[in-house]
N, C-alpha and C positions, 0 to 999 in steps of 0.2 A: 504494500500500500504506500510505502514511502516514495516509491518511484512515481506514483501518480501525483505527488505534490510538485513534481517538476513539469514545467510547461511543455517540454519536448515529448513527454509521455501522455500528459493529461489531454492535450488538444486532439491528438489522433484518437484517443479513447473516446472522447466526447463525440467526435465526428462519426466513428463507427457505431457507437451506441445510439446516436440520433437516427442514423439510417436503419439500424435494426428496428427501432420503434416505427419507422415508416413502413418497413416490410411487414411488421405485425399489423399495422393499419390496412395495408394492401390486402391482407387475408381476412381481416375481421370487419372492416368498414369499407368494403369494396365500392359501394355507390358514392360514399362521401369522398373517397380519394379520386374517383373518376370525375366527380363534379367540381373538383378543385380547379380554379382558373388563375390563381395567383399564389405565390409563395414568397416568403421573406425570411430573413434571419439577421442576427446580430453577431458580429465577430466571426467565430468559426461557423456559426449558423448560416452566414451568407454563403459559404462554400457548400454546406449541407443542402441549402435551398437550391443551389444551382444543380446539384446532382439529382435531387428530388424532381426538379423540373426537366430533367434530361438535357440540360444545356451543357453538362460536363459529365464525363464518365466517372464511375466510382474510383477507378485507378488514378485518373488525372487529379481528381479531388483529393485523394489520399496523399498523392505526391506533393500537391500544393500545401496541404495542411502540415505535412511533415517538414517541408522546407520553411514554412512560416513559423512553426513551433520551434524549430532549431534556431532560427534567427532571433526569435523573441527570448529564448532561453539564454543565448549568448549575450543579448543586450541586457537582460536582467542581472547577469553575472558580472557584466562590465561596468554598468552604471548603477550606483546606489539608488534604490527606488522603493516605494511602498504603495499599497493600495488601501 
């Protein structure tokens, strides 16, 4: 669990978990998913939203999330910051 406290691991985990939830909805709420005409997200959710909308493949989305997460992890280790 300690690894998930690091951005480089938690962001890809959030991305995959979010898309797992989408797959669950595709099987349990078929008509609601089919009626969806718009999607949006915040931060990592923006990339998840693009994959959900079929504007980006899962593989490309995961590569982008991993690249973004690594850059953010490096930045957080380089520059003192807090949230």
